[in-house]
DRENMIVO-812262 format. One record per residue (C-alpha): residue number from 1; residue in one letter; x, y, z. Coordinates in steps of 0.05 Angstrom, whole numbers, padded with zeros to 5 digits. Layout:
N
R; num; residu; east; north; up
R; NUM; a; X; Y; Z
...
//
This chain:
151
R; num; residu; east; north; up
R; 1; m; 00000; 00000; 00000
R; 2; k; 00055; 00049; 00019
R; 3; t; 00092; 00032; -00046
R; 4; r; 00030; 00049; -00087
R; 5; i; 00020; 00115; -00052
R; 6; l; 00094; 00132; -00059
R; 7; s; 00093; 00112; -00133
R; 8; a; 00030; 00154; -00145
R; 9; a; 00060; 00214; -00109
R; 10; l; 00124; 00207; -00150
R; 11; a; 00085; 00203; -00215
R; 12; i; 00044; 00265; -00198
R; 13; a; 00108; 00303; -00180
R; 14; t; 00141; 00282; -00245
R; 15; l; 00081; 00303; -00287
R; 16; s; 00075; 00369; -00249
R; 17; g; 00148; 00384; -00266
R; 18; l; 00133; 00373; -00339
R; 19; l; 00078; 00425; -00338
R; 20; v; 00123; 00480; -00312
R; 21; a; 00149; 00524; -00368
R; 22; s; 00221; 00513; -00386
R; 23; p; 00266; 00571; -00409
R; 24; a; 00254; 00550; -00481
R; 25; q; 00179; 00560; -00471
R; 26; a; 00183; 00625; -00432
R; 27; r; 00179; 00691; -00467
R; 28; d; 00226; 00744; -00443
R; 29; g; 00173; 00798; -00446
R; 30; v; 00159; 00865; -00476
R; 31; s; 00211; 00916; -00495
R; 32; s; 00181; 00985; -00507
R; 33; g; 00201; 01057; -00508
R; 34; r; 00177; 01127; -00523
R; 35; t; 00214; 01189; -00546
R; 36; t; 00193; 01261; -00545
R; 37; r; 00227; 01322; -00573
R; 38; p; 00212; 01392; -00544
R; 39; s; 00209; 01420; -00615
R; 40; g; 00158; 01369; -00636
R; 41; g; 00155; 01296; -00656
R; 42; n; 00135; 01239; -00611
R; 43; g; 00142; 01164; -00623
R; 44; y; 00130; 01097; -00591
R; 45; a; 00156; 01027; -00607
R; 46; q; 00141; 00959; -00576
R; 47; v; 00161; 00887; -00587
R; 48; t; 00155; 00821; -00549
R; 49; v; 00223; 00788; -00544
R; 50; d; 00228; 00712; -00545
R; 51; f; 00296; 00680; -00539
R; 52; v; 00294; 00610; -00569
R; 53; s; 00367; 00590; -00559
R; 54; r; 00436; 00621; -00550
R; 55; t; 00437; 00640; -00624
R; 56; k; 00363; 00654; -00641
R; 57; v; 00314; 00707; -00619
R; 58; v; 00244; 00723; -00645
R; 59; f; 00218; 00794; -00643
R; 60; r; 00143; 00786; -00641
R; 61; n; 00091; 00838; -00663
R; 62; l; 00139; 00895; -00674
R; 63; k; 00096; 00958; -00670
R; 64; v; 00118; 01029; -00688
R; 65; r; 00072; 01088; -00674
R; 66; d; 00074; 01162; -00691
R; 67; l; 00046; 01202; -00633
R; 68; c; 00023; 01271; -00656
R; 69; p; 00032; 01328; -00671
R; 70; h; 00009; 01323; -00743
R; 71; d; 00078; 01338; -00773
R; 72; n; 00075; 01286; -00830
R; 73; l; 00144; 01261; -00810
R; 74; p; 00155; 01186; -00797
R; 75; v; 00175; 01150; -00734
R; 76; k; 00222; 01091; -00744
R; 77; a; 00248; 01033; -00703
R; 78; r; 00294; 00974; -00714
R; 79; a; 00317; 00913; -00675
R; 80; v; 00387; 00916; -00646
R; 81; w; 00425; 00858; -00616
R; 82; k; 00491; 00848; -00580
R; 83; y; 00534; 00788; -00591
R; 84; t; 00574; 00758; -00534
R; 85; t; 00636; 00788; -00566
R; 86; g; 00608; 00857; -00547
R; 87; s; 00592; 00882; -00617
R; 88; w; 00523; 00911; -00632
R; 89; h; 00486; 00898; -00697
R; 90; t; 00421; 00925; -00726
R; 91; g; 00362; 00902; -00767
R; 92; a; 00325; 00940; -00821
R; 93; w; 00287; 01004; -00804
R; 94; k; 00211; 00998; -00797
R; 95; k; 00174; 01064; -00807
R; 96; d; 00104; 01085; -00786
R; 97; t; 00084; 01134; -00841
R; 98; n; 00009; 01134; -00825
R; 99; g; 00011; 01199; -00787
R; 100; c; -00024; 01202; -00720
R; 101; r; -00069; 01141; -00728
R; 102; d; -00090; 01106; -00665
R; 103; k; -00054; 01040; -00671
R; 104; g; 00010; 01054; -00710
R; 105; t; 00038; 01001; -00756
R; 106; n; 00048; 00928; -00736
R; 107; f; 00105; 00896; -00775
R; 108; g; 00093; 00825; -00748
R; 109; n; 00150; 00779; -00728
R; 110; y; 00225; 00785; -00742
R; 111; v; 00273; 00728; -00730
R; 112; r; 00348; 00736; -00718
R; 113; s; 00390; 00674; -00718
R; 114; g; 00460; 00653; -00737
R; 115; s; 00520; 00617; -00711
R; 116; r; 00541; 00670; -00660
R; 117; a; 00511; 00675; -00590
R; 118; i; 00466; 00735; -00577
R; 119; s; 00475; 00767; -00509
R; 120; a; 00421; 00821; -00508
R; 121; v; 00370; 00856; -00552
R; 122; a; 00330; 00921; -00554
R; 123; l; 00296; 00968; -00603
R; 124; e; 00325; 01033; -00628
R; 125; l; 00269; 01085; -00636
R; 126; c; 00277; 01150; -00675
R; 127; v; 00230; 01208; -00684
R; 128; y; 00239; 01264; -00735
R; 129; n; 00229; 01338; -00725
R; 130; k; 00250; 01357; -00796
R; 131; k; 00275; 01314; -00853
R; 132; s; 00346; 01314; -00827
R; 133; d; 00334; 01326; -00752
R; 134; f; 00317; 01265; -00711
R; 135; h; 00325; 01240; -00640
R; 136; c; 00336; 01167; -00621
R; 137; v; 00329; 01125; -00558
R; 138; n; 00338; 01052; -00541
R; 139; t; 00281; 01013; -00509
R; 140; t; 00286; 00964; -00451
R; 141; t; 00344; 00916; -00460
R; 142; r; 00327; 00842; -00454
R; 143; y; 00382; 00792; -00437
R; 144; n; 00386; 00722; -00466
R; 145; q; 00372; 00672; -00411
R; 146; y; 00411; 00619; -00449
R; 147; v; 00473; 00663; -00444
R; 148; h; 00461; 00698; -00378
R; 149; r; 00434; 00645; -00330
R; 150; g; 00391; 00674; -00275
R; 151; r; 00386; 00744; -00305
//
């Protein structure tokens, strides 16, 4: 009788452990940022970061939004990642050219993978005041849990 109860308890504990999300299943969360210039131009960008392995990250639902005033100038953002060697690299610019619409532009998913380990990622967000005058900020940095254990 005790053996059956012990076996049942062990089986339940084992199954419960399988239901807990492993790091490969866990999403690292949202990285977002906002920039404002005193002379005009406001912008917002957001992405959900999901590290899949040491060398692969998925940027989910990349959204770029122009926040008024109605200046007809775009807001742009791009993914940036840091390799474990310390060098930063960038993806292609994504621009919201819809003006001050409510929801901005959603560019969907972007995957970055290769043979080199990725240490951290963020978004670079830029807002224009004039054609050649823009201000940029970086959003929240997310660290790869496969590279930085416990971070």
